[in-house]
Rosetta silent file (secondary structure, phi, psi, omega in degrees, C-alpha in Angstrom):
SEQUENCE: MKKVYKFGLAEFKILQKYCYKIKIDFLSTPFDLDAVDYLDKLVPFFKIASADINNYHLIEKICSKCKPIDLSTVASNINEIKQ
SCORE:     score description
SCORE:     0.000 S_00000001
   1 L     0.000  -40.686  178.261   -6.094  -35.252    8.731 S_00000001
   2 H   -53.865  -43.697 -178.217   -7.525  -34.053    5.528 S_00000001
   3 H   -63.879  -36.812 -176.562  -10.160  -31.999    7.443 S_00000001
   4 H   -66.133  -41.603 -171.089   -7.565  -30.325    9.506 S_00000001
   5 H   -99.654    8.866  179.298   -5.236  -29.410    6.728 S_00000001
   6 L   -87.847  118.684  174.603   -7.844  -28.398    4.059 S_00000001
   7 L  -110.641  149.507  177.625   -7.705  -24.617    3.472 S_00000001
   8 L  -123.218 -174.816 -179.727  -10.070  -22.913    1.117 S_00000001
   9 H   -52.668  -52.758 -173.802  -10.213  -19.214   -0.260 S_00000001
  10 H   -55.536  -50.158  179.117  -11.778  -18.019    3.080 S_00000001
  11 H   -68.370  -33.802  171.608   -8.978  -19.241    5.188 S_00000001
  12 H   -64.795  -41.556  178.872   -6.277  -18.099    2.863 S_00000001
  13 H   -58.827  -48.291  172.687   -7.865  -14.496    2.901 S_00000001
  14 H   -52.448  -40.725  176.747   -7.707  -14.582    6.774 S_00000001
  15 H   -67.393  -49.809  174.647   -4.046  -15.444    6.627 S_00000001
  16 H   -53.488  -48.621  175.723   -3.329  -12.926    3.936 S_00000001
  17 H   -60.966  -39.638  177.600   -4.954  -10.089    5.971 S_00000001
  18 H   -62.135  -47.501  170.278   -3.088  -11.110    9.025 S_00000001
  19 H   -52.455  -43.975  174.569    0.203  -11.053    7.070 S_00000001
  20 H   -61.008  -42.209  179.124   -0.599   -7.580    5.850 S_00000001
  21 H   -64.788  -37.271  178.331   -1.304   -6.350    9.353 S_00000001
  22 L  -102.438   27.613  172.823    2.055   -7.477   10.641 S_00000001
  23 L    51.923   57.188  170.989    3.801   -6.408    7.405 S_00000001
  24 L  -130.360  152.242  171.722    5.069   -9.673    5.969 S_00000001
  25 L   -67.412  132.945  168.787    4.284  -11.071    2.446 S_00000001
  26 L   -82.477  138.885  178.339    1.721  -13.891    2.431 S_00000001
  27 L  -140.859  142.239  167.431    2.791  -16.954    0.404 S_00000001
  28 L  -144.672  133.641 -175.065    1.207  -20.189   -0.193 S_00000001
  29 L   -83.038  120.274  172.992    2.500  -22.992   -2.531 S_00000001
  30 L   -85.943  140.784 -175.973   -0.303  -24.128   -4.848 S_00000001
  31 L  -115.640   -5.616  171.581   -0.367  -27.976   -5.421 S_00000001
  32 L  -144.827  172.590 -168.970   -3.244  -27.946   -7.927 S_00000001
  33 H   -68.727  -30.913  174.006   -4.612  -25.899  -10.718 S_00000001
  34 H   -65.700  -36.574  177.447   -7.582  -24.406   -8.791 S_00000001
  35 H   -65.594  -28.615  174.457   -5.315  -23.206   -6.124 S_00000001
  36 H   -61.759  -38.580 -178.364   -3.332  -21.233   -8.579 S_00000001
  37 H   -77.339  -29.696  177.156   -6.266  -19.218   -9.607 S_00000001
  38 H   -84.190  -24.325  175.652   -7.420  -18.279   -6.073 S_00000001
  39 H   -78.122  -27.166  171.230   -4.028  -17.768   -4.717 S_00000001
  40 H   -45.353  -45.628 -179.446   -3.234  -15.417   -7.600 S_00000001
  41 L   -67.978  -14.828 -168.322   -5.309  -12.714   -5.998 S_00000001
  42 L  -109.106  -32.901 -166.305   -3.445  -13.217   -2.693 S_00000001
  43 L  -105.812  140.201  171.617    0.258  -13.863   -3.321 S_00000001
  44 L   -78.306  -15.454  173.591    2.965  -11.387   -4.778 S_00000001
  45 L  -156.026  169.097  179.008    4.832  -14.336   -6.258 S_00000001
  46 E  -110.306  143.382  168.623    4.384  -18.125   -6.594 S_00000001
  47 E  -104.650  127.223  175.539    6.556  -20.960   -5.033 S_00000001
  48 E  -110.573  121.026  174.544    6.681  -24.246   -6.895 S_00000001
  49 L   -61.478  138.844  177.660    7.649  -27.180   -4.706 S_00000001
  50 H   -53.622  -30.934  168.204   10.442  -29.395   -5.885 S_00000001
  51 H   -54.946  -18.505  178.832    8.004  -32.162   -5.871 S_00000001
  52 H  -107.730   11.595  177.636    6.156  -30.469   -8.659 S_00000001
  53 L   -55.614  -33.174  179.229    9.303  -29.739  -10.872 S_00000001
  54 L   -99.030    8.213 -178.556    7.785  -32.287  -13.453 S_00000001
  55 L   -89.011   82.457 -173.131    4.165  -31.066  -12.969 S_00000001
  56 H   -73.576  -31.838  172.514    4.156  -29.163  -16.331 S_00000001
  57 H   -66.057  -39.358 -179.235    0.514  -28.341  -16.259 S_00000001
  58 H   -73.009  -37.851 -179.894    0.731  -26.809  -12.860 S_00000001
  59 H   -64.824  -43.726 -179.939    3.994  -24.832  -13.942 S_00000001
  60 H   -67.619  -30.568  173.172    2.304  -23.567  -17.134 S_00000001
  61 H   -67.343  -41.200  178.173   -0.630  -22.378  -15.259 S_00000001
  62 H   -64.784  -43.654 -177.998    1.517  -20.466  -12.715 S_00000001
  63 H   -58.481  -35.300 -175.888    3.548  -18.964  -15.583 S_00000001
  64 L   -62.895  -13.265 -178.134    0.255  -17.674  -17.128 S_00000001
  65 L   -83.824  -17.520  175.653   -0.215  -15.466  -14.133 S_00000001
  66 L    65.896   41.826 -179.675    2.907  -13.436  -15.071 S_00000001
  67 L  -123.064  159.153  173.625    4.293  -13.238  -11.507 S_00000001
  68 L   -59.091  148.563  179.319    7.728  -14.079  -10.108 S_00000001
  69 E  -127.088  132.617  177.130    8.404  -17.559   -9.294 S_00000001
  70 E   -97.032  107.103 -172.378   10.472  -19.235   -6.570 S_00000001
  71 E  -101.365  111.859  177.914   11.347  -22.659   -7.965 S_00000001
  72 L   -80.838  133.853 -172.320   12.449  -25.087   -5.219 S_00000001
  73 L  -126.235    5.247 -175.183   14.941  -27.676   -6.556 S_00000001
  74 L   -53.677  -36.020 -174.692   16.042  -29.427   -3.261 S_00000001
  75 L  -109.701   18.554  176.144   14.466  -32.796   -4.085 S_00000001
  76 L  -109.481  164.801  176.312   15.281  -32.698   -7.808 S_00000001
  77 L  -108.734  162.452 -173.593   18.147  -33.903   -9.906 S_00000001
  78 H   -48.055  -38.061 -179.445   20.091  -31.723  -12.474 S_00000001
  79 H   -75.492  -28.548  170.731   18.194  -33.247  -15.444 S_00000001
  80 H   -71.011  -38.323  178.048   14.767  -32.443  -14.060 S_00000001
  81 H   -61.431  -38.989  178.266   15.953  -28.929  -13.419 S_00000001
  82 H   -59.105  -47.178 -170.162   17.247  -28.547  -16.926 S_00000001
  83 L   -59.998    0.000    0.000   13.911  -29.701  -18.423 S_00000001
């Protein structure tokens, strides 16, 4: 499964170009620090998954890019959201 679902920068660029062609925003949620860096060049904003709401290193790295953020809270409780 890992081989099937592993995307790198080249695959993301192909998807981003296709999205541009059909006039929709390309978006991908980064799940590690390296992904934040290469997705920064491709996405208009970042989405943070609710599973990463306590991943402060990831959130800090995303914030350092100074782009809008869509923060998912569906799998979080109110105390996690407040933090």
